[in-house]
C-alpha positions in Angstrom: 7.4 -67.1 39.1 5.3 -65.2 41.8 7.6 -62.1 41.4 8.7 -62.8 37.9 6.9 -61.3 34.8 4.9 -63.2 32.4 6.8 -63.3 29.0 6.2 -65.1 25.3 9.0 -67.6 26.4 8.2 -68.3 30.2 7.2 -71.5 31.0 3.9 -71.6 32.9 0.4 -73.2 33.2 -2.7 -72.6 31.0 -6.2 -73.6 31.6 -8.3 -74.1 28.1 -12.1 -74.6 28.7 -14.0 -75.7 25.7 -17.5 -76.8 25.3 -18.5 -80.6 25.4 -16.9 -83.7 26.3 -13.2 -84.4 24.7 -12.1 -87.8 25.7 -8.5 -88.6 26.8 -7.4 -89.5 23.2 -7.7 -85.9 22.5 -4.5 -85.1 24.7 -1.8 -86.0 22.2 -3.4 -84.4 19.2 -3.8 -81.3 20.5 -0.8 -81.2 23.0 -2.8 -81.0 26.2 -1.2 -82.4 29.6 -4.4 -83.0 31.4 -8.1 -83.3 30.4 -10.7 -83.0 32.9 -14.5 -83.0 32.3 -16.8 -81.0 34.2 -20.4 -82.3 33.5 -21.8 -79.8 36.5 -20.7 -76.7 34.5 -23.7 -74.0 34.6 -23.3 -73.7 30.9 -23.5 -77.2 30.4 -20.9 -80.2 30.0 -17.4 -78.8 28.9 -13.7 -80.0 28.9 -10.8 -78.4 30.9 -7.6 -78.7 28.8 -4.3 -78.0 31.1 -1.4 -77.0 29.4 1.5 -77.6 31.8 5.2 -76.2 31.6 4.3 -74.5 28.2 5.2 -71.1 26.5 3.0 -68.9 24.8 4.2 -70.5 21.5 2.9 -73.7 22.8 -0.2 -72.5 23.8 -0.9 -71.2 20.3 -0.3 -74.4 19.2 -3.0 -76.1 21.0 -5.3 -73.0 20.0 -4.7 -73.9 16.5 -5.4 -77.7 16.9 -8.7 -76.5 18.6 -9.5 -74.4 15.8 -8.4 -76.9 13.0 -11.0 -79.6 14.4 -13.9 -77.1 14.8 -13.6 -76.8 18.6 -14.6 -73.5 19.9 -12.9 -71.8 22.8 -15.0 -70.7 26.2 -11.9 -69.4 28.0 -8.0 -69.2 28.3 -6.5 -68.5 31.5 -3.0 -68.3 33.0 -2.6 -70.1 36.1 0.8 -69.1 37.9 -0.4 -70.9 41.1 -0.4 -74.0 39.6 2.8 -73.5 37.7 4.1 -73.0 41.4 2.9 -76.4 42.6 4.3 -78.1 39.7 7.9 -76.3 40.4 7.3 -77.0 44.2 6.5 -81.1 43.4 9.7 -81.0 40.8 11.6 -79.6 43.8 10.7 -82.2 46.2 12.9 -85.3 46.5 11.0 -88.0 46.2 11.6 -91.2 48.3 10.7 -94.8 47.1 
């Protein structure tokens, strides 16, 4: 993905930050793959939502779910390095 161009349909990773604390039960409702609590952030407690292997349509769906729940956005970032790590893990054979 490092040399490829980001498009509307490219699968990649997004990091979305929202104020306050969302518990794990929100993950299914809003479509996040991971929810991380950051209590030591300078702006106060916040929640980091990870959306992995998603296109921009999935990102908009997550943002719309947050909007419908009255949860404001602090930031939305494209994380291509996280996408590359996910691809490497997927290509690495696992031995049980």
